VMD Tcl script that draws the C-alpha trace (Angstrom):
set ca {
  {52.00 108.49 191.36}
  {55.26 108.98 188.92}
  {57.56 106.46 190.61}
  {54.54 103.70 190.30}
  {54.30 104.26 186.44}
  {58.78 104.17 185.85}
  {58.49 100.97 187.77}
  {55.89 99.94 185.43}
  {57.46 100.91 182.39}
  {60.79 99.38 183.76}
  {58.73 95.75 184.11}
  {57.70 96.13 180.33}
  {61.09 96.66 179.15}
  {62.85 93.56 181.03}
  {60.18 91.48 180.04}
  {60.68 92.65 175.97}
  {64.18 91.83 176.85}
  {64.03 88.57 177.38}
  {61.46 87.14 175.49}
  {63.63 85.00 173.18}
  {64.82 82.73 176.31}
  {60.84 81.54 176.77}
  {60.57 80.95 172.88}
  {60.38 77.00 172.22}
  {63.50 75.08 170.91}
  {63.23 73.62 167.15}
  {64.68 70.13 166.86}
  {65.56 68.97 163.57}
  {66.51 65.18 162.63}
  {69.09 66.56 159.44}
  {66.66 65.32 156.60}
  {66.70 68.91 155.63}
  {69.96 69.88 156.75}
  {71.84 71.83 153.70}
  {74.84 71.09 155.14}
  {74.47 67.51 155.02}
  {76.70 65.55 152.12}
  {74.43 64.11 148.87}
  {73.33 60.97 149.29}
  {75.02 58.89 146.27}
  {72.39 56.99 143.86}
  {73.24 53.40 143.73}
  {75.22 52.11 140.43}
  {72.61 50.33 138.05}
  {73.89 46.76 137.68}
  {76.02 46.42 134.44}
  {74.08 44.76 131.51}
  {75.69 41.70 130.39}
  {76.80 41.81 126.76}
  {74.07 40.14 124.37}
  {74.79 36.85 122.85}
  {75.57 36.91 119.24}
  {72.81 35.32 117.19}
  {73.71 32.37 115.97}
  {75.10 31.82 112.70}
  {72.53 30.91 109.58}
  {75.59 28.48 107.35}
  {72.72 27.66 105.04}
  {72.18 31.60 103.87}
  {75.88 31.52 102.70}
  {76.15 28.09 100.93}
  {72.21 27.78 99.19}
  {72.84 26.62 95.70}
  {72.61 23.62 93.45}
  {75.03 20.59 94.50}
  {76.36 17.35 92.02}
  {76.93 14.37 93.03}
  {78.57 12.60 89.94}
  {81.65 10.75 88.66}
  {82.10 12.20 85.14}
  {82.00 9.09 83.44}
  {78.93 7.19 82.87}
  {75.32 8.57 82.42}
  {74.70 8.53 86.32}
  {74.24 11.52 88.75}
  {72.36 13.12 91.47}
  {71.54 17.04 91.53}
  {70.66 18.29 95.12}
  {69.64 21.91 95.37}
  {70.06 23.23 98.71}
  {67.87 26.34 99.94}
  {68.64 29.01 102.40}
  {66.64 27.50 105.23}
  {68.26 23.77 104.87}
  {65.33 22.38 102.97}
  {66.76 20.54 99.77}
  {65.25 18.83 96.97}
  {66.96 16.46 94.10}
  {66.93 13.68 92.15}
  {68.83 10.82 90.94}
  {69.05 9.58 87.83}
  {70.99 6.75 85.93}
  {70.48 5.46 82.26}
  {71.07 2.36 81.09}
  {70.78 2.28 77.19}
  {71.96 -1.30 77.02}
  {69.21 -2.59 78.77}
  {66.59 -2.50 76.34}
  {63.80 -4.41 75.31}
  {62.32 -3.68 71.20}
  {58.87 -4.17 71.95}
  {58.49 -2.75 75.83}
  {61.33 -0.33 76.10}
  {63.49 -0.10 73.13}
  {65.09 3.58 74.48}
  {66.69 1.42 77.39}
  {66.70 1.45 81.50}
  {66.61 4.57 83.41}
  {66.61 4.26 87.10}
  {65.15 7.41 89.03}
  {64.76 8.85 92.81}
  {63.11 12.22 92.88}
  {63.10 13.17 96.74}
  {63.33 16.19 99.21}
  {64.13 17.21 103.05}
  {65.54 19.39 105.54}
  {68.99 19.30 107.22}
  {69.29 19.79 110.97}
  {71.02 23.02 112.12}
  {74.46 22.78 111.52}
  {76.92 22.82 114.60}
  {80.78 23.79 114.00}
  {83.25 21.78 114.13}
  {86.29 23.87 113.49}
  {87.00 27.25 111.12}
  {86.02 25.71 107.97}
  {84.01 22.71 108.85}
  {80.61 21.90 109.89}
  {78.46 19.22 110.63}
  {74.64 17.87 110.12}
  {72.24 15.63 110.07}
  {68.98 14.92 107.89}
  {66.21 15.68 109.70}
  {63.56 14.74 107.07}
  {63.81 12.86 103.83}
  {60.79 11.86 101.44}
  {60.90 10.15 98.24}
  {58.07 10.83 95.47}
  {58.18 6.71 94.85}
  {59.03 4.34 96.87}
  {62.46 2.94 96.82}
  {61.56 -0.95 96.21}
  {61.86 -1.12 92.30}
  {58.70 -0.94 91.21}
  {58.68 -0.17 87.27}
  {57.40 2.40 84.90}
  {56.77 2.39 81.10}
  {56.95 5.88 79.14}
  {58.07 7.16 75.65}
  {59.78 3.70 75.40}
  {61.75 3.79 78.32}
  {61.61 1.66 81.42}
  {61.92 3.58 84.80}
  {62.56 1.65 87.70}
  {62.33 4.06 91.09}
  {65.50 3.70 93.20}
  {66.99 5.49 96.39}
  {68.43 8.79 96.77}
  {71.92 7.29 95.52}
  {74.55 9.93 97.59}
  {72.20 10.42 100.54}
  {71.43 7.03 101.88}
  {72.48 5.67 104.84}
  {73.84 9.30 105.99}
  {74.40 9.33 109.39}
  {76.43 12.57 108.90}
  {77.03 15.61 106.58}
  {80.05 17.31 106.83}
  {79.98 20.76 105.00}
  {83.94 21.64 103.78}
  {83.60 25.27 103.07}
  {85.99 27.09 100.39}
  {88.52 28.03 102.71}
  {89.12 24.07 103.92}
  {92.93 23.07 103.39}
  {92.72 20.69 100.87}
  {95.79 18.95 102.10}
  {94.85 16.65 105.00}
  {91.19 15.59 103.58}
  {90.18 12.15 102.85}
  {90.89 10.97 99.90}
  {87.32 10.59 99.30}
  {86.45 14.35 99.67}
  {88.96 15.40 96.82}
  {87.73 12.26 94.52}
  {84.52 14.10 94.86}
  {85.44 17.25 93.05}
  {88.42 15.74 90.95}
  {85.72 13.13 89.45}
  {83.75 15.44 87.09}
  {85.61 18.63 87.60}
  {89.13 20.13 86.27}
  {89.71 20.84 89.87}
  {93.06 21.96 91.58}
  {93.36 23.28 94.89}
  {93.40 27.39 95.22}
  {97.17 29.27 95.48}
  {96.65 29.02 98.92}
  {96.01 25.71 99.10}
  {92.28 25.71 99.76}
  {89.52 23.39 98.39}
  {88.03 27.06 96.48}
  {84.37 25.50 96.59}
  {82.15 24.08 99.11}
  {81.14 20.20 99.40}
  {78.79 18.22 101.11}
  {80.33 14.93 102.25}
  {78.32 12.28 103.20}
  {80.83 10.49 106.00}
  {79.34 6.85 106.35}
  {79.08 6.27 102.34}
  {82.23 8.38 101.56}
  {80.18 9.93 99.02}
  {80.51 14.09 98.08}
  {78.16 17.07 96.77}
  {80.05 19.37 94.95}
  {78.47 22.97 94.59}
  {78.09 23.97 91.10}
  {78.83 25.53 88.90}
  {82.74 25.82 89.69}
  {84.70 29.02 89.18}
  {87.39 28.02 86.65}
  {86.21 24.75 85.88}
  {86.45 23.30 82.47}
}
mol new
graphics top color blue
foreach p $ca { graphics top sphere $p radius 0.5 }
foreach p [lrange $ca 0 end-1] q [lrange $ca 1 end] { graphics top cylinder $p $q radius 0.2 }
display resetview
């Protein structure tokens, strides 16, 4: 009996010592392996530099521009706004053309107008180009006559802007040397103008290329 008990105890010990051999194997896929190298996050695509906002040149050159010769009683005044719209008036007085009864105070040619320029395109560092987008006249330029206060008014066109195909903008830093004589005449005519010490215009000019007419920003600094 004693031998049977010993034999049974011995069998139990052997079974307990060999239990690890019968445990199921654990298979891993490597996804949770702490020793695996960390995965690099994909790099975000480089963002392109934002394109610079277009320059609104009109915001830098608004004001009153004059086209006149400095002699005689004629001239065209144009007021340019920061959005490219404009208003203006042309007038030319002729006191010698009068009628003692109907218009003793002479004759006056007149044109009130308004409109808008296209967005300027840059030609070089100091020169831009634009066109007339819209142009409206207060009265038709058909020579219609009216009489008021002893004056005969004859309605005409916007002298200086008529038949304009291209308007060049010459900024104050534009070198005076090499410019067309008609451009320089626009500032020499009514003003005591001369180039700056740097040889530039020193003022802004709107130049009707097809008609060779120039509007000069007024008032001029240093002009008599």
